[in-house]
C-alpha atoms as one frame of an Amber mdcrd trajectory, in Angstrom:
protein
 -14.592  -5.399   1.080 -15.484  -7.109   3.421 -13.108  -8.464   6.532 -13.546
 -11.977   4.834 -12.093 -10.943   1.791  -9.276  -8.906   2.978  -8.554 -12.222
   4.908  -8.848 -14.231   1.941  -6.231 -11.811  -0.271  -3.757 -12.060   3.083
  -3.891 -15.676   3.692  -3.228 -15.618  -0.352  -0.242 -13.329  -0.257   1.154
 -15.083   2.947   1.119 -18.462   0.305   2.820 -16.406  -2.062   5.463 -15.102
   0.037   6.568 -18.704   0.850   7.001 -19.165  -3.536   9.090 -15.877  -3.334
  11.604 -18.194  -0.971  12.078 -20.929  -3.332  15.095 -21.343  -5.552  13.175
 -20.882  -8.917  10.053 -18.115  -7.628   8.142 -18.189 -10.234   4.215 -19.808
 -10.954   2.194 -19.961 -13.718  -0.987 -18.151 -12.650  -0.977 -15.314 -15.211
   0.793 -17.357 -18.288  -0.104 -16.132 -21.087  -1.661 -12.673 -19.794  -0.813
  -9.383 -20.968  -0.552  -7.033 -17.664   0.350  -3.016 -18.295   1.350  -0.960
 -15.744   0.065   2.381 -16.516   1.750   5.175 -14.404   0.942   8.968 -14.653
   2.282  10.105 -11.813   5.928   8.939 -10.777   6.441   5.795  -8.284   9.060
   3.712  -7.466   8.232   0.971  -5.235   5.120   0.420  -6.276   5.350   0.293
  -9.947   8.675  -2.270  -9.595   6.819  -4.027  -6.919   4.000  -4.410  -9.588
   5.935  -5.368 -12.487   7.920  -8.198 -10.043   4.374  -9.500  -8.755   2.928
  -9.937 -12.431   6.827 -11.041 -13.531   6.528 -13.929 -11.176   3.284 -14.776
 -12.228   4.763 -15.696 -15.584   2.568 -12.752 -16.910   3.678 -10.769 -19.798
   4.312  -6.909 -18.851   4.194  -3.338 -20.384   5.486  -0.640 -18.513   3.987
   2.875 -19.690   5.510   6.037 -19.205   3.142   8.991 -19.285   6.378  11.143
 -20.249   7.012   9.181 -23.098   3.213   8.766 -24.055   0.423  10.382 -26.623
  -1.039  11.944 -23.214   1.762  14.230 -23.126  -0.068  14.894 -27.086  -3.127
  15.652 -25.546  -4.863  12.190 -25.563  -7.435  11.418 -22.761  -6.813   8.235
 -20.305  -9.620   6.953 -21.783  -8.575   6.743 -25.024  -5.012   5.809 -24.388
  -6.231   3.234 -21.832  -9.406   1.933 -24.699  -6.163   1.669 -26.897  -4.132
  -0.652 -24.291  -7.156  -2.862 -24.216  -7.382  -2.950 -28.072  -4.007  -4.963
 -27.679  -5.279  -7.782 -25.355  -3.994  -6.026 -22.131  -6.065  -8.176 -19.807
  -5.054  -6.630 -16.719  -4.166  -3.022 -16.371  -2.723  -1.201 -13.111  -3.259
   2.220 -12.949  -1.689   5.046 -10.670  -3.028   8.613 -11.412  -2.718  12.048
  -9.518  -6.537  12.084  -9.958  -9.033  10.689  -7.300 -11.569   8.430  -8.799
  -9.454   7.633 -12.520  -9.404   3.252 -11.702 -12.894   3.856 -11.133 -13.423
   5.783 -14.263 -11.479   3.279 -16.508 -13.568   0.095 -14.902 -16.834   1.478
 -15.847 -15.958   1.190 -19.917 -13.052  -1.090 -19.946 -13.430  -5.638 -20.097
  -9.608  -5.201 -18.814  -9.472  -6.368 -14.968  -8.223  -2.494 -13.453  -6.208
  -2.308 -10.397  -5.801   0.583  -8.190  -1.854   1.845  -7.526  -2.706   5.192
  -5.991  -5.096   7.490  -7.409  -4.636  11.513  -5.818  -5.044  11.473  -2.285
  -8.143   8.687  -2.190  -6.713   5.469  -1.860  -4.006   2.950  -2.528  -5.192
  -0.281  -1.419  -2.492  -2.554  -2.216  -0.467  -0.866   0.328  -3.314  -0.640
   2.840  -3.401  -4.437   2.260   0.360  -4.977   2.582   0.354  -2.546   6.130
  -2.271  -5.152   7.160  -0.443  -8.143   6.031   2.378  -7.522   8.148   0.990
  -6.173  11.291  -0.766  -9.706  10.790   2.462 -11.446   9.980   4.039  -9.676
  12.754   2.015  -9.480  15.841  -0.158 -12.681  14.834  -3.563 -10.592  14.362
  -5.187  -7.090  13.556  -7.859  -7.340  15.932  -7.835  -5.576  19.044  -4.651
  -4.052  18.328  -3.879  -0.124  18.892  -2.825   1.548  15.851  -1.506   5.060
  15.528  -1.095   6.470  11.916   0.832   9.837  12.598   1.310  12.505   9.930
  -0.313  14.062   6.829  -3.490  12.227   7.223  -5.232  14.610   4.762  -3.611
  14.787   2.020  -2.320  10.560   2.103  -4.195   7.925  -0.334  -2.166   5.313
   1.994  -3.606   6.807   5.559  -7.751   6.276   4.132  -6.870   3.015   2.905
  -5.391   1.977   5.828  -8.270   2.767   8.105 -10.874   1.195   6.057  -8.648
  -2.563   6.399  -7.964  -1.840  10.345 -11.649  -1.034  11.632 -12.624  -3.732
   9.079 -11.054  -6.488  10.802 -11.172  -5.294  14.379  -8.261  -2.791  15.220
  -8.298   0.378  17.173  -7.305   3.297  15.315  -5.552   6.283  16.159  -4.709
   9.250  14.459  -2.512  12.264  14.998  -0.780  15.125  13.715  -1.183  19.282
  12.803  -4.791  20.211  13.413  -4.501  21.390   9.317  -3.767  17.839   8.361
  -5.922  15.855  10.845  -9.395  17.456  10.456 -11.839  16.066  12.843 -13.992
  14.592  10.009 -12.106  11.765  10.203 -14.260  10.983  13.497 -16.671   9.879
  11.262 -14.590   6.982   9.933 -14.408   5.306  13.332 -10.772   6.838  14.392
  -9.602   8.713  17.201  -8.250  12.267  16.536  -5.611  13.465  18.696  -3.003
  16.452  18.592  -1.237  15.271  21.528   1.709  13.083  20.297   2.304  11.362
  23.670  -1.494  10.415  23.710  -1.360   8.858  20.891   2.004   6.814  20.751
   1.865   5.814  24.653  -0.025   2.619  24.437   0.049   2.094  20.362   1.168
  -1.393  19.297   1.798   0.030  15.870   2.876   3.696  14.696   2.544   4.270
  10.986   4.496   7.015   9.854   3.578   9.210   6.936   5.748  11.988   5.205
   4.095  15.542   4.456   2.315  15.145   0.843   3.554  18.846   0.019   3.092
  17.434  -3.861  -0.956  16.973  -3.196  -1.209  20.501  -0.824  -2.242  23.805
  -2.545  -1.202  25.710   0.648   1.453  25.593   3.577  -0.335  23.989   6.060
   2.052  24.700   9.154   4.594  27.362   9.967   7.818  24.930   8.926   9.127
  21.551   8.452  11.153  22.206  11.711   8.303  22.952  13.629   6.247  20.069
  12.572   9.681  17.563  13.501   9.163  19.403  16.947   5.577  18.449  17.438
   4.706  15.686  15.260   8.515  13.614  14.610   9.138  10.239  15.940  12.435
  10.996  17.787  14.357   8.822  20.019  13.293  10.569  23.233   9.640   9.684
  21.867  10.466   6.412  21.189  10.652   6.128  24.941   7.205   6.851  26.227
   5.929   3.857  23.513   5.575   0.347  24.903   8.157  -2.356  24.134   7.609
  -4.058  21.351   5.874  -0.909  19.029   6.021  -1.890  15.532   7.081   1.076
  13.789   6.036   1.365   9.940   6.686   3.691   6.805   4.953   3.012   3.293
   8.045   5.132   1.905   9.792   7.276   0.824  11.302   8.491   3.870  12.228
  11.619   5.150  14.807  11.130   7.145  15.346  13.638  10.356  11.735  15.042
   9.747   8.707  12.726  10.781  11.198   9.663  11.359  14.969  10.015  13.054
  17.592   7.654  10.970  18.304   5.338  13.900  14.687   4.837  15.107  13.910
   3.974  10.763  16.875   1.107  10.394  16.752   0.086  14.074  15.178  -3.691
  14.803  11.266  -2.472  15.895  11.498  -0.897  12.357   9.413  -3.135   9.711
   9.612  -0.808   6.845  11.756  -3.020   4.388   9.614  -6.087   5.362   6.982
  -3.579   3.972   8.255  -3.668   0.831   8.940  -7.088   0.731   5.408  -8.265
   1.473   4.090  -5.936  -0.940   5.128  -8.120  -3.649   3.190 -11.340  -2.029
   0.312  -8.759  -1.501   0.699  -7.691  -5.234   1.006 -11.360  -6.211  -1.995
 -12.339  -4.975  -3.970  -9.267  -5.617  -3.182 -10.051  -9.435  -3.976 -14.135
  -8.847  -7.465 -13.185  -7.488  -8.274 -10.332  -9.803  -7.493 -13.240 -12.819
  -9.973 -15.780 -11.179  -7.878 -17.343  -8.507  -9.573 -19.124  -5.804  -7.054
 -18.831  -3.078  -4.579 -20.992  -1.176  -6.090 -24.404  -2.044  -4.736 -23.705
  -5.696  -1.339 -23.025  -4.705   0.261 -26.085  -4.154   3.769 -25.275  -4.480
   5.986 -26.167  -1.397   9.053 -24.094  -0.506  12.521 -25.848  -1.223  12.185
 -26.221  -5.086   9.378 -28.578  -5.860   7.241 -28.073  -9.019   4.266 -25.492
  -8.080   0.930 -27.522  -8.990  -0.522 -23.931  -9.734  -3.363 -23.986 -12.175
  -3.966 -20.904 -14.493
């Protein structure tokens, strides 16, 4: 996606966030369409967020659970997806543990495929909702210093954030244990440091990531206690930062590991706002994938008046 395309998604999301503040929160953008949540990997926030987004766009929504499907009987992902398409699915939202799975499906399906996270590769809607939150709180993204702190190597969130932030003109610093933040990321245009004070002292935004234990094939650092002592965002370290720094986290949070509970619940934290914004961003993504033309078509106003959103 280009910077202009990302901005179109963010602008559309802003319009849908206003819709969410109305007494009647639905618009008919996907009326008559069928959206399937094909989640082959565990998820709470992303699955529920996509489900609510589709429902608020008046789509018919089917939640697919891998544990109760023919995938457990040996059916391939391709055959499963083609059967879903044969049932007239219009949009398939895929969460999968294998990098590239959404791209693989998109090559032979006529239905739209939305990536809800694929292995340690990317998580595009999380990246979009994160830059939306930054723009909403700071008024811009260009020129801001954004530090991503934690497990970068195994994080799909980190990769999508890096692409979106750099395209919108932010300065991105990565920090964490050297085993989890290899210098190869500098080739993407990021700064890499292993000094947490250097990483956070001039940051406008600190985006914390949990340790992705489920994707690691070996122990990447001696202990959780050592990780926290060297890279955890503690109250003392927060005192090194600029006033007004935004604290972000895609969740789930491991309190007392990458972030102190007091900081996670502080006024500087926008972690719950990220969840709220994620709903608006995913509404925008589904709307645009279905052929929506952006904010010019979203004519509903806050306060309960009838929406003139055209399908």
